[in-house]
N, C-alpha and C positions, 0 to 999 in steps of 0.2 A: 528587463532584468529578472533573473531567476535566482531565488534563494534556495540553495541546496542545504538540507538539514540532516546531519549525520550524528547518530548516537552510537557511542562505542562502549564496549565492556570487554576487557581482556581479549582484545582482537589482534594482537601483534602478528599472529600467524598469517593472516590473510589481508590485513589492512592496507599494506603497501600496494597490492594489486588493485584494490578498489580505488585508492587515491590516484594512482597512475591513470586509471581508466577515466576518472573525472577530469583530470588535467588534459587528457587526450580528446575531450569532446570537441566536435567541429563547431558547435555553438559555444562561444566564449564569453558572452555577457552574463556571467554568473558570479555569485559569491557562495562560498562554502562555510557554514557555521557548524562547529563541532562541539558537542557536549559529551564529556566522558562521565560514565555512570559508576565511577569508583573502581577503576581498573587497578590491579596490583601487579601487572606484568609491564612490558615495555610500550604499551599502547600510547601513553601520554608523551613519551619521548619521540615516537614516530610522528604524532600530530604536531608537536612543537617544531620538528625539523621541516615539515612541509609548510607550516605557517610562516616560518622564517624565509622559506624559499619563494613563496608566492603570496603576494599581498591580498589576494582574493580570499584567502583562508583565514578564518578567525576562530578563536576558542572561547566558549562560554565558561566563565570561571565559576563552575559549580560542580563539585565532585561527589555530591551526596548520592547514594544508591537509591533510586526510586523505581527502577524497572523500565523496560523499553517504552511502554505506552506513555507513561508520564514524562519520560526523558524527551521523547520526540515532541510531545505537546508543549513542553517547556521551551524548546527551541522555537516552535511556531509562535508562541506568545511573545517571546523576546525579540524576534527578528521578523517583524511584519511589514517592513518597508520594502516591498518588492511588488512587481506585477504578478509573479507566479512563484509557486513553491513546489519543491520536489524532495522526497525523503530518500535517503541512501542508507543501506545496510553495510556494515563494516566488512562483510565476508563475500559480497557479490562482485561481479565484474560487469561494467556497462559496455555495451557497444558504443563505438565512437560517435554514432549519430543518434543516440538515445534522446538527448534533449532536443535536438533539431526535429526529429520525427514527432515527438510529443507537442512541441511548440507549434508546429505547422497545423496539427489537428486541433489544438486548442484555439488558435486564432481563427481557423475556419468555423469552429463552433461558436465563438464569440460574435462573429459576423452574423451568424444565423440566429443567435439568442443574445442580443445585446443586453448588458447589465445583469445577466443571470449568473448564478454560481455554476461553475463548470469543473468537472473532474474528467480528465482523460487518463486512460490506463492501457498498458500493452500486455501482451503475452510474454512469457519468460521461457527460456529453455533450461531444463533441469539438469544439473551437472553434479558430479561427485567432488570430493575434496581436491582432487587434482585437475578439475575442470573437464573431465571426461564425460561425454553426454550420457545421461540416463534416459531422457525423453526430450524430443524436439519441441514439445509444447506442454507447458504447465497446465493450461486449460484442458487439454485432452487427457493428460496424465491423471488429473484429479476430477475429471468430468465436470468441469465448471462451465456454465452456460451464460456468458456475458450477453449473448444475443437476446435472452429473455430476462435475465436478472436486471440489466441496466435500465430497463424500461418500466420496472414495476417495484415500487417501494414495498408492497406487501410480500413480494418474493425476497427482496434484498434483506428484509428484516431477519430472516433465518438462514440465509445462504449468501454470503458475501462473494462478490466477483473481483473486487479490487485488491491488489497486492501493493502494500505501501511503497516498496522500492521500485515499482513500475508505474507510479502515478505522477501526474502533474496537475495542479489545481490553481485556480485563479484567486485573486484577493477576495472576491465576493464569497467564494467557497470557504476561505479562511474565516471570514467574518461570521458566517452563519454557524461555524463549527466551534466557536469559542464562547464561553468556556466549555470544556469537555466534562460531562458528568462522570461521577465515580463508577457508575454502572456500565460504562462503555467497555466493550470487549477489547478492542484494539483501536489505535489512532486512525488507521486507514479505513476500517469499517465505519467508525464514527463519522468521519468526514464525508464519506460517500452517502451515508444515511441522512445526515443533516443537509447535505446538498439537495437530495431528492425531496426531503420534507419542506425545504424552502422554495420548491418549485423549480429547482435547477436541473442540470443534466449530467449524467454519468455516461461517458462515451468510450467504447472499446476501440482500440487501435489493433488491427489484426496483423500485427508483426511482433516478433520477439526482439527485445532490446536489452535484456539482462540475462547474464549467466547466473542462475539462482543456485548457489552452491549448497549442497547437502553434506554435512560433516559430522552429524551426531550431536552437536551442541546448539543447533538452531533454536531460537525462541519459538518460532513457528516454522514448520517446514513443509515439504511436499510429500504427500502420501498418496500412493496409487489408489484410485477409486475401486471399491468393491462393495456390492450391494450387501453382502453377508459379513463384511469385516467387523462391523460394530454390533455388539449384543443389544437386544431390545432395551434392557434397563438403561444402558448408556445413552441410547437414542432418546429415550423418554426424559432422562435428566437434562440432556442438552436442549430438548424442546421446551421444557419447563423454564430453563434459564433464558432462552431466547424470547419466550413470551413475556417474562418479567422485564426484559430490556425494552420490549416494543409496546408495552402497555403503560399508559393509555394512548400514547401519541399515534400509534399505527393500528392497533387492535383494541376494540372496545371491550372485548371479553374473550374467554378461552374458546368458545364455540367459533367465533370468527377466525381466531388464529388457526385452529385445526382445519377449518374449511379451506382456508387459503393454502395451508401446507399440503393438503390433499390435492388441491388443484395444481399446485406447483409440481408435485411429484408426478402427476399424470402428464403435465405439459413437458416436463423434462424427459420422461421415458418414452413418450409417444411421438415426439417431434424430432426430426434430425436437426443438427446444429447448422445455422446459416452463417456463413462468413460474409462479412461486409468489407467493402474496400475503404 
């Protein structure tokens, strides 16, 4: 059983396409739990219509606006009775075999690492508001390197590889991720980090399974990678924030943080990306 957790906020424009793509999954042993974060458009009516139509869809009766991070984690806390968990964003569209692909990789990992926390995550294809392709690979577009990030907690601490809407994680990963600390950047980053800190595994699936829609109102979106795009002061502020998030669990001091950041930068720039099957 997979619990799909969907947080919505003024999502009426794209929500129907996402819900239809979930209903179209080839893997059907799922339940969808929806929490609305205080919408003032027609989002709640759309959710109610789908919940009436399909008994697998349920609504968390809590409309307080708390933001995406806390909204998703509230769902994870409330609906923990499942073997696996997946997050869904209101504006994306899933490939029909998304859950099946992730579950196959998950069960393969659990056979290899019994009783361990496991997160699997896929690539995404970046699209515009009308689902026209911007880039065939989110990882390439943003120069994300799951082949080196997923194996190294000291790298993951300042450069996340996991995107919430493209991840599946098991109950052990849920357990080690709760409660989430206030300092967490986002729910997906937190779960990946806690999984690795608990001795678990974050595993990339080298396939695209989600149309990652970019429309100008994304909480977090896809930005094309550029070495020169961010000014130095912004990079420094981001680095200071990441150090605060990772100290003392990952880095004992700032010297250690900057050492590993330099090593990661060299590793990222000097090695070609390796795709795994």
